[in-house]
BAKE-809339 format. One record per residue (C-alpha): x, y, z; residue number from 1. Coordinates in nm, 2 decimals, m for minus. Layout:
! BAKE-809339
<pt <X, Y, Z>, NUM>
...
***
This chain:
! BAKE-809339
<pt <2.74, 4.85, 14.68>, 1>
<pt <3.08, 4.98, 14.82>, 2>
<pt <3.27, 4.81, 14.53>, 3>
<pt <3.05, 4.98, 14.27>, 4>
<pt <3.10, 5.33, 14.43>, 5>
<pt <3.47, 5.26, 14.45>, 6>
<pt <3.49, 5.16, 14.08>, 7>
<pt <3.28, 5.46, 13.97>, 8>
<pt <3.50, 5.70, 14.17>, 9>
<pt <3.82, 5.55, 14.05>, 10>
<pt <3.70, 5.56, 13.69>, 11>
<pt <3.60, 5.93, 13.72>, 12>
<pt <3.94, 6.01, 13.87>, 13>
<pt <4.12, 5.84, 13.58>, 14>
<pt <3.89, 6.01, 13.33>, 15>
<pt <3.96, 6.36, 13.49>, 16>
<pt <4.33, 6.29, 13.49>, 17>
<pt <4.32, 6.17, 13.13>, 18>
<pt <4.13, 6.48, 13.02>, 19>
<pt <4.38, 6.70, 13.20>, 20>
<pt <4.68, 6.54, 13.04>, 21>
<pt <4.51, 6.55, 12.69>, 22>
<pt <4.43, 6.92, 12.72>, 23>
<pt <4.79, 7.03, 12.82>, 24>
<pt <4.99, 7.18, 12.53>, 25>
<pt <5.29, 6.97, 12.45>, 26>
<pt <5.56, 7.20, 12.32>, 27>
<pt <5.89, 7.05, 12.22>, 28>
<pt <6.18, 7.28, 12.23>, 29>
<pt <6.33, 7.36, 11.89>, 30>
<pt <6.66, 7.18, 11.81>, 31>
<pt <6.97, 7.38, 11.89>, 32>
<pt <7.10, 7.55, 11.58>, 33>
<pt <7.37, 7.80, 11.53>, 34>
<pt <7.25, 8.16, 11.53>, 35>
<pt <7.01, 8.16, 11.83>, 36>
<pt <6.98, 8.48, 12.01>, 37>
<pt <6.95, 8.32, 12.35>, 38>
<pt <7.01, 7.98, 12.52>, 39>
<pt <6.72, 7.74, 12.48>, 40>
<pt <6.64, 7.54, 12.78>, 41>
<pt <6.35, 7.29, 12.83>, 42>
<pt <6.04, 7.45, 13.00>, 43>
<pt <5.99, 7.40, 13.37>, 44>
<pt <5.70, 7.21, 13.50>, 45>
<pt <5.38, 7.41, 13.49>, 46>
<pt <5.54, 7.69, 13.29>, 47>
<pt <5.45, 7.74, 12.93>, 48>
<pt <5.75, 7.73, 12.69>, 49>
<pt <5.83, 8.08, 12.58>, 50>
<pt <5.88, 8.14, 12.22>, 51>
<pt <6.23, 8.25, 12.13>, 52>
<pt <6.34, 8.45, 11.83>, 53>
<pt <6.59, 8.30, 11.60>, 54>
<pt <6.82, 8.47, 11.35>, 55>
<pt <6.88, 8.29, 11.03>, 56>
<pt <7.15, 8.03, 11.06>, 57>
<pt <7.48, 8.14, 10.92>, 58>
<pt <7.52, 8.06, 10.56>, 59>
<pt <7.87, 7.98, 10.44>, 60>
<pt <7.97, 8.27, 10.22>, 61>
<pt <8.12, 8.18, 9.88>, 62>
<pt <8.28, 8.43, 9.65>, 63>
<pt <8.00, 8.59, 9.46>, 64>
<pt <8.05, 8.55, 9.09>, 65>
<pt <7.93, 8.86, 8.92>, 66>
<pt <7.79, 8.79, 8.57>, 67>
<pt <7.95, 9.02, 8.33>, 68>
<pt <7.79, 9.15, 8.02>, 69>
<pt <7.93, 9.02, 7.69>, 70>
<pt <8.03, 9.38, 7.60>, 71>
<pt <8.26, 9.39, 7.91>, 72>
<pt <8.45, 9.06, 7.82>, 73>
<pt <8.76, 9.04, 7.62>, 74>
<pt <8.78, 8.83, 7.30>, 75>
<pt <8.96, 8.55, 7.48>, 76>
<pt <8.69, 8.54, 7.76>, 77>
<pt <8.41, 8.54, 7.50>, 78>
<pt <8.57, 8.25, 7.31>, 79>
<pt <8.62, 8.06, 7.64>, 80>
<pt <8.26, 8.13, 7.74>, 81>
<pt <8.14, 8.00, 7.40>, 82>
<pt <8.34, 7.68, 7.42>, 83>
<pt <8.21, 7.63, 7.78>, 84>
<pt <7.85, 7.68, 7.66>, 85>
<pt <7.90, 7.44, 7.36>, 86>
<pt <8.05, 7.18, 7.59>, 87>
<pt <7.75, 7.21, 7.83>, 88>
<pt <7.51, 7.18, 7.53>, 89>
<pt <7.70, 6.87, 7.41>, 90>
<pt <7.68, 6.71, 7.76>, 91>
<pt <7.30, 6.79, 7.78>, 92>
<pt <7.25, 6.63, 7.44>, 93>
<pt <7.43, 6.32, 7.54>, 94>
<pt <7.22, 6.30, 7.86>, 95>
<pt <6.91, 6.36, 7.66>, 96>
<pt <6.99, 6.09, 7.40>, 97>
<pt <7.07, 5.84, 7.68>, 98>
<pt <6.74, 5.92, 7.86>, 99>
<pt <6.55, 5.89, 7.54>, 100>
<pt <6.70, 5.55, 7.46>, 101>
<pt <6.61, 5.43, 7.81>, 102>
<pt <6.26, 5.57, 7.77>, 103>
<pt <6.22, 5.39, 7.43>, 104>
<pt <6.34, 5.06, 7.58>, 105>
<pt <6.10, 5.09, 7.87>, 106>
<pt <5.81, 5.18, 7.65>, 107>
<pt <5.89, 4.89, 7.41>, 108>
<pt <5.91, 4.65, 7.70>, 109>
<pt <5.58, 4.78, 7.83>, 110>
<pt <5.42, 4.75, 7.49>, 111>
<pt <5.53, 4.39, 7.45>, 112>
<pt <5.39, 4.32, 7.80>, 113>
<pt <5.06, 4.49, 7.71>, 114>
<pt <5.04, 4.30, 7.38>, 115>
<pt <5.08, 3.97, 7.57>, 116>
<pt <4.75, 4.04, 7.74>, 117>
<pt <4.57, 4.08, 7.41>, 118>
<pt <4.72, 3.76, 7.27>, 119>
<pt <4.98, 3.90, 7.04>, 120>
<pt <5.30, 3.70, 7.08>, 121>
<pt <5.54, 3.96, 6.93>, 122>
<pt <5.53, 4.32, 6.84>, 123>
<pt <5.42, 4.39, 6.48>, 124>
<pt <5.71, 4.45, 6.23>, 125>
<pt <5.74, 4.81, 6.10>, 126>
<pt <5.69, 4.80, 5.72>, 127>
<pt <5.99, 4.91, 5.52>, 128>
<pt <5.91, 5.13, 5.22>, 129>
<pt <6.01, 4.98, 4.88>, 130>
<pt <6.29, 5.15, 4.69>, 131>
<pt <6.17, 5.41, 4.44>, 132>
<pt <6.34, 5.23, 4.15>, 133>
<pt <6.11, 4.93, 4.20>, 134>
<pt <5.79, 5.14, 4.20>, 135>
<pt <5.86, 5.32, 3.87>, 136>
<pt <5.86, 5.10, 3.57>, 137>
<pt <6.15, 5.13, 3.34>, 138>
<pt <6.11, 5.33, 3.02>, 139>
<pt <6.10, 5.15, 2.70>, 140>
<pt <6.28, 5.33, 2.42>, 141>
<pt <6.10, 5.27, 2.10>, 142>
***
């Protein structure tokens, strides 16, 4: 009988301790960043972690490029801007063509793979139209 009482009491004590630990708020201190208003130290035992205010972290300042209106630019600046824009467009077109080629290759590989499930051994050939001269019969001069 004494063993049972001892087991019950020990189990109750462990359960109460477990519930107490589970109900405590676990607050982790924020990582130290530049721009804090005060020093952040870990909370003391039994004391809730006070919330600190943070200012935004310092952002590296870069020279601000002010976009000018086309009317404010000189002829040389306008020509340079046009050349730069055309170069950017050409680069984008190259990237677009490269991505399109890769996409077409992947789609064709996937199509061949899917066709293998249906029993087709190779992709169907694309019909080539006959030249117009073969379709029109020659005129006979009588």
